[in-house]
PADREN-980344 format. One record per residue (C-alpha): residue in one letter; residue number from 1; z, y, x. Coordinates in nm, 2 decimals. Example, Ala and Ser with C-alpha at 12.3 -4.5 7.8 and 13.67 -1.06 7.14 Angstrom:
BEGIN
a,1,0.78,-0.45,1.23
s,2,0.71,-0.11,1.37
! end
This chain:
BEGIN
m,1,4.04,6.26,-2.16
i,2,3.72,6.44,-2.25
q,3,3.85,6.76,-2.10
t,4,3.93,6.57,-1.78
w,5,3.58,6.45,-1.73
s,6,3.40,6.76,-1.87
d,7,3.31,6.90,-1.52
r,8,3.18,6.56,-1.40
i,9,2.96,6.41,-1.66
e,10,2.72,6.53,-1.94
k,11,2.91,6.64,-2.25
l,12,2.91,6.43,-2.58
d,13,3.01,6.54,-2.92
l,14,3.26,6.28,-3.02
t,15,3.37,6.46,-3.35
i,16,3.36,6.26,-3.67
e,17,3.24,6.42,-4.00
l,18,3.49,6.30,-4.27
k,19,3.39,6.53,-4.55
d,20,3.20,6.28,-4.76
l,21,3.49,6.03,-4.71
k,22,3.74,6.28,-4.83
n,23,3.54,6.37,-5.14
a,24,3.50,6.00,-5.23
y,25,3.87,5.94,-5.18
k,26,3.96,6.23,-5.41
l,27,3.74,6.10,-5.69
f,28,3.89,5.75,-5.64
f,29,4.24,5.89,-5.65
h,30,4.17,6.09,-5.96
e,31,4.04,5.78,-6.14
v,32,4.35,5.58,-6.04
r,33,4.58,5.86,-6.19
n,34,4.38,5.85,-6.51
l,35,4.40,5.48,-6.56
i,36,4.78,5.49,-6.49
t,37,4.82,5.78,-6.74
k,38,4.63,5.59,-7.01
k,39,4.83,5.28,-6.96
e,40,5.16,5.48,-6.97
k,41,5.05,5.62,-7.31
d,42,4.96,5.29,-7.46
i,43,5.06,4.97,-7.27
l,44,4.84,4.76,-7.50
a,45,4.53,4.97,-7.45
s,46,4.22,4.80,-7.29
i,47,4.13,4.93,-6.95
n,48,3.77,4.96,-6.82
f,49,3.76,4.91,-6.44
n,50,3.39,4.97,-6.39
k,51,3.43,5.32,-6.27
f,52,3.72,5.23,-6.06
d,53,3.52,4.96,-5.88
e,54,3.22,5.21,-5.83
l,55,3.45,5.47,-5.68
l,56,3.63,5.21,-5.45
k,57,3.29,5.09,-5.33
s,58,3.19,5.45,-5.25
v,59,3.51,5.50,-5.03
y,60,3.43,5.19,-4.83
e,61,3.05,5.29,-4.79
n,62,3.17,5.63,-4.65
v,63,3.40,5.46,-4.39
n,64,3.15,5.40,-4.12
f,65,3.25,5.45,-3.75
t,66,2.95,5.28,-3.60
d,67,2.80,5.61,-3.47
y,68,3.13,5.72,-3.33
n,69,3.19,5.39,-3.14
d,70,2.84,5.41,-3.00
k,71,2.92,5.76,-2.86
v,72,3.24,5.63,-2.71
l,73,3.06,5.35,-2.53
l,74,2.80,5.59,-2.41
f,75,3.08,5.82,-2.28
n,76,3.25,5.53,-2.09
q,77,2.92,5.42,-1.95
r,78,2.86,5.76,-1.81
i,79,3.20,5.76,-1.64
d,80,3.13,5.43,-1.48
e,81,2.79,5.56,-1.35
y,82,2.96,5.87,-1.21
l,83,3.22,5.66,-1.03
e,84,2.95,5.45,-0.88
t,85,2.80,5.76,-0.73
l,86,3.12,5.85,-0.55
s,87,3.21,5.74,-0.20
k,88,3.52,5.53,-0.14
d,89,3.72,5.81,0.00
q,90,3.65,6.03,-0.30
s,91,3.75,5.74,-0.53
q,92,4.08,5.71,-0.36
i,93,4.13,6.09,-0.40
i,94,4.05,6.07,-0.77
i,95,4.28,5.76,-0.82
q,96,4.56,5.95,-0.64
q,97,4.51,6.25,-0.87
i,98,4.51,6.02,-1.17
s,99,4.84,5.86,-1.04
e,100,4.98,6.21,-1.00
l,101,4.88,6.30,-1.34
k,102,5.04,5.99,-1.48
l,103,5.36,6.07,-1.29
i,104,5.36,6.42,-1.43
q,105,5.31,6.28,-1.78
l,106,5.60,6.04,-1.71
r,107,5.82,6.31,-1.59
f,108,5.81,6.48,-1.93
s,109,5.85,6.17,-2.13
k,110,6.15,6.15,-2.36
e,111,6.31,5.86,-2.16
v,112,6.29,6.05,-1.83
t,113,6.40,6.37,-1.97
s,114,6.70,6.20,-2.13
d,115,6.78,6.02,-1.79
l,116,6.75,6.34,-1.60
e,117,6.98,6.52,-1.84
s,118,7.23,6.23,-1.81
f,119,7.21,6.24,-1.44
s,120,7.27,6.61,-1.44
n,121,7.58,6.56,-1.65
y,122,7.69,6.28,-1.42
k,123,7.66,6.49,-1.11
i,124,7.86,6.77,-1.27
e,125,8.13,6.51,-1.37
k,126,8.12,6.36,-1.03
d,127,8.16,6.70,-0.85
a,128,8.46,6.78,-1.08
k,129,8.62,6.44,-1.01
t,130,8.55,6.48,-0.64
k,131,8.72,6.82,-0.64
s,132,9.02,6.68,-0.84
m,133,9.04,6.38,-0.59
t,134,9.04,6.63,-0.29
e,135,9.31,6.84,-0.45
l,136,9.52,6.53,-0.54
r,137,9.48,6.39,-0.18
d,138,9.59,6.72,-0.04
l,139,9.89,6.72,-0.27
i,140,9.98,6.36,-0.17
l,141,9.95,6.45,0.20
e,142,10.17,6.75,0.14
e,143,10.43,6.53,-0.05
q,144,10.40,6.26,0.22
q,145,10.47,6.51,0.49
i,146,10.78,6.62,0.30
l,147,10.89,6.26,0.27
i,148,10.83,6.20,0.63
e,149,11.03,6.50,0.73
k,150,11.32,6.39,0.51
h,151,11.29,6.04,0.66
k,152,11.31,6.19,1.01
d,153,11.61,6.41,0.91
g,154,11.78,6.11,0.76
i,155,11.73,5.91,1.07
n,156,11.86,6.19,1.29
e,157,12.16,6.24,1.06
l,158,12.25,5.87,1.10
l,159,12.21,5.89,1.47
k,160,12.45,6.19,1.47
r,161,12.70,5.99,1.27
f,162,12.67,5.71,1.51
n,163,12.76,5.96,1.79
s,164,12.43,5.89,1.96
m,165,12.25,6.13,2.19
i,166,11.91,6.01,2.07
r,167,11.70,6.22,1.83
l,168,11.36,6.20,1.68
s,169,11.16,6.50,1.79
s,170,10.84,6.41,1.60
f,171,10.76,6.17,1.31
e,172,10.39,6.17,1.20
k,173,10.14,5.95,1.02
d,174,9.79,5.92,1.16
n,175,9.49,5.67,1.13
k,176,9.50,5.56,1.49
g,177,9.62,5.21,1.42
h,178,9.42,4.89,1.46
r,179,9.07,4.93,1.32
g,180,9.16,5.28,1.18
a,181,9.47,5.16,0.99
s,182,9.75,5.40,0.91
r,183,10.05,5.41,1.14
i,184,10.36,5.61,1.21
s,185,10.40,5.76,1.55
y,186,10.73,5.93,1.66
g,187,10.87,6.10,1.97
i,188,11.23,6.04,2.09
t,189,11.45,6.26,2.29
f,190,11.76,6.16,2.48
l,191,12.00,6.44,2.58
d,192,11.71,6.68,2.47
k,193,11.47,6.52,2.72
e,194,11.15,6.36,2.58
l,195,11.12,5.99,2.63
s,196,10.80,5.78,2.66
i,197,10.71,5.42,2.66
l,198,10.43,5.49,2.91
n,199,10.47,5.36,3.27
h,200,10.34,5.69,3.42
n,201,10.61,5.90,3.26
e,202,10.92,5.97,3.48
i,203,11.16,5.90,3.19
i,204,11.10,5.55,3.05
f,205,11.21,5.46,2.71
d,206,11.32,5.11,2.81
r,207,11.51,5.22,3.12
v,208,11.70,5.51,2.98
l,209,11.84,5.36,2.65
s,210,12.12,5.11,2.67
s,211,12.12,4.81,2.43
g,212,12.38,5.00,2.22
d,213,12.14,5.30,2.19
k,214,11.86,5.08,2.09
s,215,12.07,4.90,1.83
a,216,12.19,5.23,1.69
l,217,11.82,5.36,1.68
a,218,11.70,5.04,1.50
l,219,11.99,5.05,1.25
a,220,11.93,5.42,1.18
f,221,11.56,5.35,1.10
f,222,11.66,5.06,0.88
l,223,11.93,5.24,0.68
s,224,11.74,5.56,0.64
k,225,11.50,5.39,0.40
f,226,11.77,5.35,0.14
k,227,11.88,5.71,0.15
a,228,11.63,5.82,-0.12
k,229,11.80,5.87,-0.45
n,230,11.51,5.71,-0.63
f,231,11.53,5.39,-0.42
e,232,11.62,5.12,-0.67
p,233,11.91,4.89,-0.58
s,234,11.80,4.59,-0.38
i,235,11.94,4.30,-0.19
i,236,11.98,4.38,0.18
f,237,12.06,4.14,0.47
f,238,12.24,4.27,0.78
d,239,12.20,4.03,1.06
d,240,12.48,4.09,1.32
p,241,12.45,4.47,1.29
m,242,12.74,4.53,1.52
s,243,12.57,4.39,1.83
s,244,12.62,4.63,2.12
l,245,12.78,4.90,1.90
d,246,13.10,5.08,2.00
e,247,13.40,5.14,1.78
h,248,13.28,5.48,1.64
r,249,12.95,5.33,1.54
r,250,13.11,5.02,1.39
k,251,13.31,5.26,1.15
a,252,13.00,5.46,1.07
t,253,12.81,5.14,0.99
i,254,13.09,5.01,0.76
q,255,13.08,5.35,0.58
e,256,12.70,5.32,0.53
i,257,12.74,4.97,0.39
q,258,13.01,5.10,0.16
y,259,12.76,5.38,0.04
l,260,12.51,5.11,-0.04
v,261,12.75,4.90,-0.23
e,262,12.86,5.20,-0.43
r,263,12.50,5.25,-0.53
e,264,12.49,4.89,-0.66
f,265,12.30,4.74,-0.37
q,266,12.39,4.38,-0.29
a,267,12.47,4.35,0.08
f,268,12.48,4.02,0.28
v,269,12.64,4.08,0.62
l,270,12.60,3.81,0.88
s,271,12.80,3.84,1.20
h,272,12.98,3.66,1.48
d,273,13.24,3.94,1.49
p,274,13.53,3.84,1.26
f,275,13.70,4.17,1.32
f,276,13.41,4.36,1.18
l,277,13.38,4.13,0.88
s,278,13.75,4.17,0.82
d,279,13.72,4.54,0.82
i,280,13.45,4.53,0.57
s,281,13.62,4.30,0.33
k,282,13.95,4.50,0.34
l,283,13.78,4.83,0.26
s,284,13.91,4.94,-0.08
a,285,13.57,5.04,-0.21
i,286,13.42,4.70,-0.13
s,287,13.71,4.46,-0.14
k,288,13.69,4.41,-0.52
w,289,13.33,4.28,-0.48
a,290,13.35,4.12,-0.14
k,291,13.32,3.74,-0.10
c,292,13.40,3.59,0.24
y,293,13.23,3.27,0.37
e,294,13.21,3.09,0.70
v,295,12.95,2.85,0.83
e,296,13.14,2.57,0.99
t,297,12.93,2.37,1.25
k,298,13.01,2.07,1.46
l,299,12.82,1.82,1.67
i,300,12.83,1.46,1.54
d,301,12.65,1.14,1.65
f,302,12.33,1.08,1.49
d,303,12.41,0.71,1.49
p,304,12.79,0.66,1.49
l,305,12.75,0.29,1.59
d,306,12.55,0.38,1.90
p,307,12.76,0.50,2.20
n,308,12.45,0.67,2.35
s,309,12.34,0.83,2.02
n,310,12.19,1.18,2.02
k,311,12.40,1.46,1.88
v,312,12.31,1.66,1.58
c,313,12.45,1.97,1.43
n,314,12.63,1.94,1.10
s,315,12.71,2.25,0.91
k,316,12.87,2.35,0.58
l,317,12.96,2.66,0.40
i,318,13.33,2.73,0.35
v,319,13.48,2.99,0.11
r,320,13.74,3.21,0.28
q,321,13.99,3.44,0.12
n,322,13.97,3.66,0.43
f,323,13.92,3.64,0.80
n,324,14.29,3.68,0.90
s,325,14.30,3.35,1.08
y,326,14.05,3.50,1.33
v,327,14.17,3.86,1.36
l,328,14.55,3.83,1.36
h,329,14.73,3.82,1.70
s,330,14.82,3.48,1.82
y,331,15.19,3.57,1.76
y,332,15.12,3.61,1.38
q,333,14.93,3.29,1.37
e,334,15.20,3.10,1.54
y,335,15.46,3.28,1.31
y,336,15.28,3.16,1.00
k,337,15.26,2.80,1.12
l,338,15.63,2.81,1.19
w,339,15.72,2.95,0.86
d,340,15.50,2.69,0.68
f,341,15.67,2.41,0.87
v,342,16.02,2.52,0.80
y,343,15.95,2.55,0.42
a,344,15.70,2.27,0.37
g,345,15.67,2.08,0.70
k,346,15.49,1.75,0.74
e,347,15.53,1.47,1.00
e,348,15.18,1.53,1.15
q,349,15.27,1.89,1.23
k,350,15.54,1.80,1.49
t,351,15.33,1.82,1.80
e,352,15.19,2.16,1.71
i,353,15.52,2.31,1.62
a,354,15.70,2.18,1.92
r,355,15.44,2.35,2.14
s,356,15.48,2.67,1.96
l,357,15.86,2.73,1.99
r,358,15.87,2.88,2.34
p,359,15.54,3.08,2.31
i,360,15.66,3.25,1.98
l,361,16.00,3.34,2.13
e,362,15.82,3.48,2.44
a,363,15.57,3.69,2.22
y,364,15.86,3.81,2.00
l,365,16.07,3.94,2.30
r,366,15.75,4.10,2.46
f,367,15.70,4.29,2.13
l,368,16.07,4.41,2.14
f,369,16.06,4.51,2.51
p,370,15.69,4.56,2.61
k,371,15.79,4.76,2.92
t,372,16.05,4.51,3.04
f,373,15.91,4.17,2.95
t,374,15.56,4.17,3.10
e,375,15.30,3.90,3.07
d,376,15.40,3.74,3.40
l,377,15.76,3.66,3.28
w,378,15.84,3.34,3.09
l,379,16.12,3.27,2.85
g,380,16.35,3.14,3.12
n,381,16.31,3.46,3.32
m,382,16.38,3.66,3.00
i,383,16.70,3.47,2.93
t,384,16.82,3.53,3.29
m,385,16.76,3.90,3.26
i,386,16.95,3.93,2.93
r,387,17.24,3.72,3.06
e,388,17.26,3.93,3.38
e,389,17.25,4.27,3.20
k,390,17.59,4.43,3.21
d,391,17.51,4.78,3.10
v,392,17.62,4.82,2.73
k,393,17.36,5.10,2.68
s,394,17.07,4.89,2.79
p,395,16.85,4.75,2.51
l,396,16.88,4.41,2.68
f,397,17.26,4.39,2.66
d,398,17.36,4.11,2.42
k,399,17.59,4.29,2.20
n,400,17.53,4.06,1.90
q,401,17.60,3.74,2.10
r,402,17.26,3.59,2.03
l,403,17.18,3.47,2.38
a,404,17.32,3.13,2.31
e,405,17.07,3.07,2.03
i,406,16.78,3.14,2.26
q,407,16.92,2.93,2.53
s,408,16.96,2.63,2.29
i,409,16.60,2.66,2.17
n,410,16.48,2.70,2.53
e,411,16.67,2.39,2.65
f,412,16.53,2.18,2.36
s,413,16.17,2.30,2.40
k,414,16.18,2.29,2.79
t,415,16.28,1.93,2.78
y,416,15.98,1.83,2.58
h,417,15.74,2.09,2.71
h,418,15.77,1.96,3.08
a,419,15.79,1.59,3.00
d,420,15.51,1.35,3.08
g,421,15.32,1.22,2.78
f,422,15.42,1.53,2.58
d,423,15.26,1.43,2.25
t,424,15.41,1.08,2.26
c,425,15.75,1.22,2.35
i,426,15.74,1.46,2.06
q,427,15.63,1.20,1.80
g,428,15.94,1.00,1.90
i,429,16.18,1.28,1.81
d,430,16.35,1.29,1.47
f,431,16.17,1.52,1.22
s,432,16.50,1.67,1.10
t,433,16.60,1.76,1.46
l,434,16.26,1.95,1.52
h,435,16.29,2.10,1.19
g,436,16.64,2.24,1.27
y,437,16.52,2.40,1.59
a,438,16.21,2.54,1.41
k,439,16.45,2.69,1.15
d,440,16.68,2.84,1.43
t,441,16.37,3.00,1.59
l,442,16.25,3.15,1.26
r,443,16.60,3.28,1.19
f,444,16.63,3.44,1.53
i,445,16.30,3.61,1.49
t,446,16.35,3.74,1.13
g,447,16.72,3.76,1.12
i,448,16.71,3.58,0.78
n,449,16.93,3.27,0.73
! end
């Protein structure tokens, strides 16, 4: 402080002479040691404190800072007088200089030095982490691009298996989504020509691809997600995946579902196509796990007692062994009905069985002679052609004399088939009579008595 103001005010000697104080303190300290030594030698010895008191008094008398304090007050007074002589601008300059000096002093304080050192270490650590993050981001982007390429190849492989002419030409990730969000953009080719969804393009995506192509593309996108070996088994729902797909794509889709089931995925397949569901349930690799269900729906009156009641849809889940009742040819369905009636017939089945006798014989003969008995020929026409055939080498020649059996069944069923009030007429027939004709029909078809 004195050095700072030495070029501005008259110098003062602010040094303190402490020589007398030091000498008095030494004598006092020596006396204290003597008294302690004397007491240590004889704890019962009498101690005279007169000299101790005199020396202590001498120490206090030599401690006098009055002269020094007066000089300090004079020094401060001269500083104030000097400041009063300065202009306001000069005062501001000096105040600024003082502030700068304080900042310099603060800069080299222990706290600031420690903080600066910590900041330096933090910056080094931050730079290292930033570098690591950049390297990691580049690695992730590289891995991501590899996965995207694999995903694209997987989609194209599925499209190839679906026998589709569609291919993905590009498959990229960018940040051009809504508000900078990530998105996947892709290009599509059809017969090696680039497609676009833009209206100004000559080849428009929506116009070129059929509904089957679009379904195949959507299914390929969906199935490709599960191709990765590290994809954990999940529950997958297929909602009518066969919509607009041809036979080749149907088989390829079934194979893909089989592949998922073999990898322990649980697949729920919903469809309106019983043939497709039947094919899946019969597949050897799936059949042991497959469960078949049908949702049966019907319209019922909301209020059964109100003739003008609104209709409501009532549905229930039915367990099925298979879907044969939907996929078998009508001939086989009628055949099974006839078989069940012959071996375990019931009274309420009479109308249904009476209606089936002629159609099942017609279907059986069409299966035997598809080129001869066409769809426009009925049982009566067929009987006439068999009766009139005289060539023993002709397949229609009745060498086993079975024409009479067909004629008998035809005459019986024709009587009731063309009668008015068919159901009422059939209900009046004897059960055993109808059962006999049903058995004759089954025996004619199977050749089993």
